[in-house]
Every structure is written in C-alpha cells, then in structure tokens.
C-alpha positions as CSV (number, residue, x, y, z in Angstrom):
1,M,0.1,-0.1,-0.1
2,H,1.2,3.2,-1.1
3,I,0.8,6.2,1.3
4,T,1.7,10.2,0.5
5,L,1.9,12.7,2.9
6,R,1.9,16.5,2.4
7,A,4.2,18.6,4.4
8,G,2.9,18.9,8.2
9,E,0.4,16.2,7.8
10,R,-0.2,13.2,10.3
11,L,-0.3,9.5,9.8
12,F,-1.8,7.3,13.2
13,L,-0.2,3.5,12.5
14,N,-0.4,0.9,14.6
15,G,-1.1,3.3,17.7
16,A,1.9,6.0,17.0
17,V,2.0,9.4,15.1
18,I,3.9,10.2,12.2
19,R,3.5,13.7,11.2
20,A,5.6,14.0,7.9
21,D,8.4,17.3,7.4
22,R,8.0,17.6,3.8
23,K,6.0,15.7,1.1
24,V,6.8,11.9,1.3
25,S,5.4,8.9,-0.2
26,L,5.4,5.7,2.0
27,E,5.1,2.3,0.9
28,L,4.1,-0.2,4.1
29,M,5.3,-4.1,3.5
30,N,3.0,-5.7,5.7
31,D,-0.4,-5.2,7.0
32,A,-0.6,-2.3,9.5
33,V,-3.6,-0.6,11.1
34,F,-3.3,3.7,10.0
35,L,-5.8,6.5,9.8
36,L,-5.4,9.0,7.6
37,E,-5.3,12.9,9.4
38,A,-8.0,13.8,6.8
39,H,-9.9,10.9,8.5
40,V,-9.4,12.1,11.6
41,M,-12.5,13.0,13.9
42,Q,-12.2,15.7,16.3
43,P,-14.6,15.1,18.9
44,E,-16.7,18.6,18.9
45,K,-17.7,17.0,15.2
46,A,-19.3,13.9,16.9
47,T,-22.5,15.3,17.0
48,S,-24.8,12.4,15.7
49,P,-25.6,9.1,16.5
50,L,-23.5,7.8,13.3
51,R,-20.4,10.3,13.7
52,Q,-20.4,9.1,17.5
53,L,-20.1,5.3,16.7
54,Y,-17.3,6.2,13.6
55,F,-15.5,7.7,16.7
56,I,-15.5,5.1,19.0
57,V,-14.3,3.2,16.1
58,Q,-11.7,5.4,15.2
59,T,-10.6,5.9,18.6
60,M,-10.3,1.6,18.9
61,L,-8.2,2.2,15.4
62,M,-6.1,5.3,17.1
63,S,-5.3,3.8,20.3
64,P,-5.1,-0.3,20.4
65,A,-3.7,-0.2,24.0
66,D,-7.3,1.1,25.3
67,T,-9.7,-1.3,22.5
68,A,-11.5,-3.2,25.6
69,S,-13.2,-0.1,26.7
70,A,-14.4,0.9,23.4
71,R,-15.3,-2.0,22.0
72,S,-17.5,-2.0,25.0
73,L,-19.4,1.2,24.2
74,F,-18.9,0.2,20.9
75,D,-21.0,-2.9,21.1
76,E,-23.9,-1.3,23.4
77,T,-23.8,1.7,20.7
78,L,-24.6,-0.3,17.8
79,R,-27.1,-2.4,19.9
80,R,-28.9,0.9,20.3
81,M,-28.8,2.1,17.0
82,L,-29.6,-1.2,15.1
83,A,-33.2,-1.2,17.2
84,T,-33.4,2.5,16.4
85,Y,-32.5,3.6,12.7
86,V,-34.6,2.0,10.1
87,E,-33.2,3.8,7.1
88,A,-32.1,0.7,4.8
89,P,-28.7,2.5,3.7
90,V,-27.6,3.3,7.5
91,L,-29.5,-0.5,8.7
92,A,-27.0,-2.3,6.0
93,A,-24.0,-0.5,7.0
94,L,-24.0,-0.9,10.7
95,H,-25.1,-4.5,10.0
96,Q,-21.9,-4.8,8.2
97,I,-19.5,-3.0,10.7
98,G,-20.2,-5.3,13.5
99,P,-18.1,-8.3,12.2
100,L,-15.6,-5.9,10.7
101,V,-15.1,-4.3,13.8
102,A,-14.6,-7.7,15.3
103,A,-12.1,-8.6,13.3
104,G,-10.4,-5.7,14.2
105,R,-11.3,-4.7,10.4
106,Y,-11.4,-0.5,12.0
107,F,-10.3,1.1,8.7
108,D,-12.9,-0.5,6.9
109,S,-15.7,0.3,9.2
110,L,-14.9,3.7,9.0
111,K,-15.0,4.1,5.8
112,I,-18.4,2.0,5.1
113,L,-19.5,5.0,8.1
114,R,-18.1,7.3,6.4
115,G,-20.7,6.3,3.2
116,V,-23.8,6.8,5.0
117,F,-23.0,10.0,6.7
118,V,-24.9,11.7,4.1
119,H,-28.4,9.8,5.2
120,D,-27.2,11.2,8.5
121,D,-27.0,14.7,8.2
122,K,-30.6,14.4,6.2
123,L,-31.5,12.8,9.7
124,M,-30.2,15.0,11.3
125,T,-31.1,18.9,9.5
126,P,-34.7,19.9,10.6
127,S,-36.8,20.0,7.9
128,A,-38.6,23.3,6.5
129,P,-41.2,24.4,9.0
130,L,-44.3,23.5,7.3
131,A,-46.4,26.5,5.9
132,L,-50.2,26.5,7.7
133,A,-53.5,27.3,5.7
134,S,-55.1,30.2,6.7
C-alpha cells in the first residue's frame, strides 16, 4: 500500500503518530492499522449517533491499548442504533461494521460509516417549517 503525505500532515500508524516534515511517499510492506489525518474526526464533530459511532471505532484504531473499553461502548451503541434506525442504507452499514470491528478491521468500518454520513445529515437536519393554511 502506497501512502503520500504532505508537509505537516499526520498519519496514525499502529497507535503511533507520524508527522511528515515535507512531502513524502511511504510504502507499507505488511498489514498495518493506519488512519490518515484527513479521516480523523475531532470530538466536537461527533454530533450525531453515526458520527459518535465513527469516533468510537476511530478510538479503537488510534489507541490499540484501550480497545477493550471502546469495544464495550461500541457494542452497546451499535445494539441501540440497530434497534432505532429504520433507514435501509444506514441499517445495512451498521450490520456490515459489526463483524468488521469484531475482526479488527477498523479502517474498513470507518470507510463504511463515512459512506452513510449523508443519510445521517438528512436525518439530523430539521425539515423546513410547514406552512399553515389560513
């Protein structure tokens, strides 16, 4: 896998934070758990249930030593979300990520969750007010 980082960009690799001081291209020669800085969600951006779930999975990826407590929170959050959401694309994504997280495939789970943020945005955006008949 080839990864290109711009100057100042960070890469989270197997729990370590790597910052490039100039543009650099890296080749990962074996399996590694990584996250590009552009995909890192800051805590204040976890403003919806799907984004909160993303943040939990991100925590497992970035802090491998702390996955036990994050995993427990993930399992409970996922269970509640599966019982709450009715939108087919969101439910499909939730059903996909459970086994992926169990297998330690956090990056794949994050990619799937990013793909349903658009549905989350629609659900979390208030509808236009209804016009009342006079």
